[in-house]
C-alpha positions, 0 to 999 in steps of 0.5 A: 392162306386160302384160295378157291376159284373155278375158271373156264379154260380156253378149251371150255373145260373147268379148272379148279384153282385152290390152295394146296393142303397136306392131303395133296402131298402124294399128287403134288409130289407126282406132279412136281417130278413130272413138271420138273422133268418136262422143262429145263427152265425150272429151278430144280431137277426132279430128283432134288425134291423132298420125297418124304410124303410127311414132310411134303404134307407138312410144308403144304399144310403150313402154306394153307395155314399161313397168313402170307404164303400160299401154294395154289394148285390147278386141277382139271378133271381131278388131275393136278395140272399146274401149281404156283405159289408165293412166299415171303422172301425173309421174315425181317423188317426190311424185307417183309414187303417182298414175296417170291413167285414161282409157277409151273404147268404140265406140258400137256396143259400148256396154252390153255390159260392155266399160267394166266389164271395161276399168275393172276391168283397169286398176284391177288393173294400177294395183295391180300397178304399185304406184300408190296412187291412180288419177285421172280427169276426166269430163264432168258430163253423162256419167251412164253414165261417172260411174255406172261410175266410182262402181261401182268406188269412185271418189269425186268430189273436185272440179269444174271448171266450165270444164274443157273448151271445145268448138270451138263455144265452150261450156263442159263441166264436169269432175268430178274423181274418184279411187280409193284403191288 
């Protein structure tokens, strides 16, 4: 799926939102490692990603070529500052109406409106792809994320008190949310 838009941020700088492509693999990998080392609210640790640039490039290009899935990157002054994506839950008749949503923004760019822009873009892409429901899981202590999702109409439909177990052995409760499109 293709997406491209330039939006103004709260600080007045332009931010380019566009779909990821295979040529973004190196920048995306660096971004992923940094973003996942800055917060304990994301699904994985920085060392749990695929470090093979060819595989990352192939995955990103597959999203660019997909009719339903997409990874949208946010660039400020040519630097990758945020990323969000949607992906079909499963390619089965009973599940084809559902997509998962995920997002992250580098800490130094928090509060500029990138999360809002990426969320809106992914909702737009999900509608274009024909999905009827967008789903996510968020750590219950992540009030900023929960407020963002609620602002766009996501509603809580459950909680998993043992959703994440961090490496120190502590549990993190996950809030399950969905948006009917």
